[in-house]
C-alpha positions as CSV (number, residue, x, y, z in Angstrom):
1,M,0.0,0.0,0.0
2,H,1.3,3.4,-0.9
3,N,1.2,6.3,1.4
4,W,0.1,9.2,-0.8
5,S,0.5,12.4,1.0
6,V,0.6,16.0,0.0
7,T,3.4,18.1,1.3
8,I,3.3,21.9,1.5
9,D,6.3,23.8,0.5
10,R,6.4,26.4,3.2
11,P,9.3,28.5,1.7
12,A,7.4,28.7,-1.7
13,R,4.2,29.8,0.1
14,R,6.1,32.4,2.1
15,L,7.7,33.6,-1.1
16,T,4.3,33.9,-2.7
17,L,3.0,36.0,0.2
18,T,6.0,38.2,0.4
19,S,6.0,38.9,-3.3
20,V,2.3,39.3,-3.8
21,I,1.2,41.4,-0.8
22,P,3.3,44.4,-1.8
23,V,1.6,44.6,-5.2
24,W,-1.8,44.4,-3.5
25,L,-0.8,47.2,-1.2
26,I,0.3,49.3,-4.1
27,S,-3.2,48.8,-5.6
28,V,-5.0,49.7,-2.3
29,V,-2.8,52.7,-1.6
30,G,-3.1,53.9,-5.2
31,A,-6.9,53.6,-5.2
32,V,-7.0,55.6,-1.9
33,I,-4.7,58.3,-3.3
34,V,-6.9,58.5,-6.5
35,G,-10.0,58.8,-4.3
36,I,-8.4,61.6,-2.3
37,L,-6.4,63.6,-4.8
38,A,-8.1,63.1,-8.2
39,P,-11.0,65.4,-9.3
40,V,-14.3,63.5,-9.1
41,G,-14.6,63.4,-12.9
42,Q,-11.2,61.8,-13.3
43,Y,-11.4,58.8,-11.0
44,L,-11.9,56.4,-13.9
45,T,-8.9,57.9,-15.8
46,W,-6.5,57.4,-12.9
47,L,-7.4,53.9,-11.8
48,P,-6.0,52.2,-14.9
49,I,-2.8,54.0,-14.3
50,V,-2.7,52.5,-10.8
51,F,-3.2,49.1,-12.4
52,A,-0.3,49.7,-14.8
53,V,1.9,50.6,-11.9
54,G,0.9,47.3,-10.2
55,I,1.7,45.4,-13.4
56,F,5.1,47.0,-13.6
57,A,5.8,46.4,-9.9
58,T,4.7,42.7,-10.3
59,F,7.2,42.1,-13.0
60,C,10.0,44.0,-11.2
61,I,9.4,42.0,-8.0
62,Q,9.0,38.6,-9.7
63,L,12.0,39.0,-11.9
64,A,14.1,40.0,-8.9
65,I,13.3,36.8,-7.1
66,V,15.9,34.1,-7.5
67,Q,13.4,31.2,-7.4
68,K,11.7,31.0,-10.8
69,E,9.5,28.0,-9.9
70,G,5.9,29.2,-9.5
71,L,6.5,32.5,-11.4
72,V,3.4,32.2,-13.4
73,N,1.3,31.5,-10.3
74,R,2.8,34.4,-8.4
75,V,2.2,36.8,-11.4
76,A,-1.3,35.6,-11.8
77,T,-2.0,36.0,-8.1
78,C,-0.6,39.5,-8.1
79,L,-2.5,40.7,-11.1
80,S,-5.8,39.0,-10.3
81,G,-5.7,40.4,-6.7
82,S,-4.9,43.9,-8.0
83,A,-7.7,43.6,-10.5
84,V,-10.2,42.7,-7.8
85,I,-9.0,45.5,-5.6
86,L,-9.3,48.0,-8.4
87,I,-12.7,46.7,-9.5
88,L,-14.0,47.4,-6.0
89,A,-12.4,50.8,-6.1
90,T,-14.0,51.5,-9.4
91,I,-17.4,50.6,-8.1
92,V,-17.0,52.8,-5.1
93,L,-15.4,55.8,-6.9
94,G,-17.8,55.4,-9.8
95,G,-20.7,55.5,-7.4
96,I,-19.3,58.7,-5.8
97,Q,-18.9,60.2,-9.3
98,L,-22.5,59.4,-10.2
99,L,-23.8,60.7,-6.9
100,S,-21.9,64.0,-7.3
101,R,-23.6,65.0,-10.5
């Protein structure tokens, strides 16, 4: 009988968290800055720029990491998390923009 067990690679998981969370923080901080500093009519102009900064930061961080295993998963996690954060920010700021008319 074979003992099939799943092992969790803790350093890889830690690497994923330490390389993904900074990009998510960039998205959150960028969305908050857009909400505070951008004129109400320009929210939807600045949020894609925040996403572009997140994409650039994702590739800078991921390419700086020595371990290349899991690169695609880390990039996908970074970008999908940033997209979700900025979709929520778009809903909130778009609602503010509609209500301010």
